[in-house]
C-alpha positions in Angstrom: 2.2 4.5 3.5 -0.6 5.3 3.6 -2.0 8.8 4.4 -5.5 10.0 4.4 -5.7 13.7 3.9 -8.4 15.8 5.7 -8.3 19.3 3.4 -6.5 21.0 1.1 -5.0 20.1 -2.8 -4.2 16.5 -2.0 -7.4 16.2 0.2 -8.3 12.7 0.2 -6.5 8.8 0.7 -3.1 8.0 -1.2 -1.4 5.3 -0.8 2.4 4.5 -2.6 6.0 5.0 -1.9 7.2 7.7 0.3 9.7 10.4 -0.3 10.9 12.7 3.6 11.2 15.8 2.4 13.9 18.6 4.6 10.7 20.3 6.0 10.1 17.4 8.0 6.7 16.5 5.8 6.6 13.9 3.2 5.7 13.2 -0.3 3.7 10.1 -1.5 4.1 8.7 -4.9 1.4 6.9 -6.1 0.1 5.1 -9.3 -1.7 8.6 -10.3 1.1 11.1 -9.3 2.8 12.6 -6.3 0.7 14.0 -3.5 3.6 16.6 -2.0 3.4 18.1 1.7 2.1 15.2 3.8 2.4 16.1 7.4 3.4 13.1 9.9 -0.2 13.0 11.6 -1.8 11.8 8.1 0.5 9.0 7.4 0.3 5.5 8.5 3.1 2.8 8.0 1.7 -0.4 6.1 5.0 -2.1 5.3 8.9 -1.7 6.6 11.3 -1.7 3.6 13.0 -4.9 4.9 15.0 -5.9 1.7 12.4 -8.1 0.1 10.4 -7.8 -2.7 6.8 -8.9 -1.8 4.0 -9.9 -4.5 0.5 -10.8 -4.3 -0.2 -14.1 -6.5 -3.5 -15.3 -6.0 -4.3 -18.8 -6.0 -4.3 -21.4 -8.5 -8.4 -23.1 -9.2 -8.0 -26.9 -9.5 -10.8 -28.4 -11.9 
């Protein structure tokens, strides 16, 4: 998921795995750390967890 937070301690754009809290807000774990307490209005789904693992591998260049 990606979150665009307009203001506050975690202002900015964060992309990572989401954790749902009992309060209804979300935590997003990114490679740089944790962004906690993000409202659902600031979050956008990038990919659903469908059980498959997706990777990106560049095409090999031919010489």
